C-alpha positions as CSV (number, residue, x, y, z in Angstrom):
1,X,33.7,-10.6,-17.9
2,X,35.1,-9.1,-21.1
3,X,32.6,-10.1,-23.7
4,X,29.7,-12.5,-24.4
5,X,31.1,-15.5,-26.4
6,X,28.9,-16.7,-29.2
7,X,29.6,-19.9,-31.1
8,X,27.5,-20.2,-34.1
9,X,26.6,-23.0,-36.4
10,X,25.6,-21.9,-39.9
11,X,23.2,-24.4,-41.5
12,X,20.8,-22.3,-43.5
13,X,20.2,-23.4,-47.1
14,X,23.2,-25.7,-47.2
15,X,25.7,-23.2,-45.8
16,X,28.9,-24.7,-44.5
17,X,29.4,-25.4,-40.8
18,X,31.3,-22.6,-39.2
19,X,32.6,-22.9,-35.6
20,X,33.3,-19.3,-34.4
21,X,33.9,-17.3,-31.2
22,X,32.6,-13.7,-31.3
23,X,32.9,-13.7,-35.1
24,X,36.4,-15.2,-35.1
25,X,36.3,-18.4,-37.0
26,X,38.8,-20.9,-38.2
27,X,40.9,-19.2,-40.9
28,X,40.6,-15.7,-39.3
29,X,43.7,-13.5,-39.1
30,X,45.4,-12.3,-35.9
31,X,44.1,-8.8,-36.5
32,X,40.6,-10.2,-36.4
33,X,41.3,-12.0,-33.2
34,X,42.7,-8.8,-31.6
35,X,39.7,-6.8,-32.8
36,X,37.2,-9.2,-31.3
37,X,39.3,-9.8,-28.2
38,X,41.2,-6.5,-27.4
39,X,42.6,-7.9,-24.1
40,X,44.0,-11.0,-25.8
41,X,47.8,-11.5,-25.3
42,X,49.4,-12.8,-28.5
43,X,52.9,-14.2,-28.6
44,X,55.0,-16.9,-30.4
45,X,54.3,-20.5,-29.4
46,X,56.7,-21.7,-26.7
47,X,57.3,-25.1,-28.4
48,X,58.0,-26.2,-32.0
49,X,54.8,-27.4,-33.7
50,X,53.7,-28.0,-37.3
51,X,50.2,-26.9,-36.2
52,X,50.9,-23.3,-35.1
53,X,53.5,-20.6,-34.7
54,X,51.6,-18.1,-32.4
55,X,48.9,-18.1,-29.8
56,X,46.5,-15.5,-28.5
57,X,45.1,-15.9,-25.0
58,X,42.2,-14.2,-23.3
59,X,41.3,-15.2,-19.7
60,X,38.1,-13.3,-19.0
61,X,35.3,-14.2,-21.4
62,X,31.7,-15.3,-21.0
63,X,30.8,-18.5,-23.0
64,X,27.1,-19.3,-23.0
65,X,26.9,-17.5,-19.7
66,X,29.8,-19.4,-18.2
67,X,33.2,-17.8,-17.3
68,X,35.8,-19.2,-19.6
69,X,39.3,-18.8,-21.0
70,X,40.1,-19.0,-24.7
71,X,43.3,-19.6,-26.7
72,X,43.6,-19.1,-30.4
73,X,46.4,-20.9,-32.2
74,X,47.7,-19.4,-35.5
75,X,49.9,-20.5,-38.3
76,X,50.7,-18.2,-41.2
77,X,48.5,-15.5,-39.7
78,X,45.5,-17.8,-39.8
79,X,43.6,-19.4,-36.9
80,X,44.1,-23.1,-37.2
81,X,42.3,-24.0,-33.9
82,X,41.0,-22.6,-30.6
83,X,40.5,-24.0,-27.1
84,X,38.0,-23.0,-24.5
85,X,38.5,-24.0,-20.8
86,X,35.8,-23.6,-18.2
87,X,34.7,-25.0,-14.8
88,X,33.6,-28.6,-15.1
89,X,30.6,-27.8,-12.9
90,X,29.2,-25.9,-15.9
91,X,29.7,-28.7,-18.4
92,X,26.0,-29.7,-18.6
93,X,25.1,-26.1,-19.4
94,X,27.8,-25.8,-22.1
95,X,26.9,-29.2,-23.6
96,X,23.2,-28.3,-23.8
97,X,24.0,-25.0,-25.6
98,X,26.3,-26.8,-28.1
99,X,23.7,-29.5,-28.8
100,X,21.1,-26.8,-29.3
101,X,23.4,-24.8,-31.7
102,X,25.2,-27.6,-33.5
103,X,22.7,-30.4,-33.4
104,X,23.4,-34.1,-32.9
105,X,27.0,-34.9,-32.3
106,X,28.9,-37.1,-34.7
107,X,30.3,-39.1,-31.8
108,X,30.0,-39.6,-28.1
109,X,32.6,-41.6,-26.2
110,X,33.3,-42.7,-22.7
111,X,36.7,-44.2,-22.0
112,X,38.1,-45.8,-18.9
113,X,41.7,-45.1,-18.1
114,X,43.2,-47.8,-15.9
115,X,46.7,-47.4,-14.4
116,X,48.4,-49.9,-12.2
117,X,48.4,-48.7,-8.6
118,X,46.1,-45.8,-9.3
119,X,42.3,-45.2,-9.2
120,X,40.5,-45.7,-12.5
121,X,39.5,-42.5,-14.3
122,X,36.9,-41.8,-17.0
123,X,37.2,-39.4,-19.9
124,X,34.0,-38.2,-21.8
125,X,34.1,-36.8,-25.3
126,X,31.4,-35.4,-27.5
127,X,32.4,-34.4,-31.1
128,X,30.9,-32.5,-34.0
129,X,32.5,-32.7,-37.5
130,X,32.0,-31.0,-40.8
131,X,34.5,-31.6,-43.6
132,X,37.9,-30.9,-42.2
133,X,36.6,-28.9,-39.2
134,X,36.2,-30.6,-35.8
135,X,34.9,-29.6,-32.3
136,X,35.3,-31.8,-29.3
137,X,33.9,-31.2,-25.8
138,X,36.0,-33.1,-23.3
139,X,35.8,-33.6,-19.5
140,X,36.9,-35.9,-16.7
141,X,34.5,-36.0,-13.7
142,X,37.3,-35.8,-11.2
143,X,38.9,-32.7,-12.7
144,X,38.0,-29.1,-12.1
145,X,38.2,-28.0,-15.8
146,X,36.4,-29.1,-19.0
147,X,37.5,-27.9,-22.4
148,X,36.3,-27.5,-26.0
149,X,38.8,-27.8,-28.8
150,X,37.8,-26.6,-32.3
151,X,40.2,-27.2,-35.1
152,X,40.8,-27.7,-38.8
153,X,42.6,-30.6,-40.4
154,X,45.2,-32.5,-38.3
155,X,45.7,-29.6,-35.9
156,X,44.4,-31.4,-32.8
157,X,46.9,-34.3,-33.3
158,X,49.8,-31.9,-34.1
159,X,49.6,-29.0,-31.7
160,X,51.1,-30.7,-28.6
161,X,53.2,-33.3,-30.4
162,X,56.8,-33.0,-29.2
163,X,59.2,-32.2,-32.0
């Protein structure tokens, strides 16, 4: 494991909510990402997107004691969003840590995906929101991975939109 991942929620005396990973929060520069994650590999995004131009990936981090991977997405040398991926077996541990740090979620959803000729599938989402910043923990019980997406503005809708 490369480093211990700390996600903090700043709530003292009316401070704004700040989602961060080892001191790298939304709006941080690429040099701040590289400083906190020296083994991160940064490169231009492989597809056209209004949400980001570059990405920085690190595959060996510890997140609340769980092995994880992180990807930071940057536009104009600023982090617009980041995604954490980890083994779905560790989801309950991650969820408990996030609830402890961030408090009550703004939304919890369970959706059923039904496709003709295929087995039904469930998707669970837990979200925290503050102003234009959003964090969503997502998992599907039949999948091996769960993920946490943290973003600002319309990033989550735009990042994988085909242009």
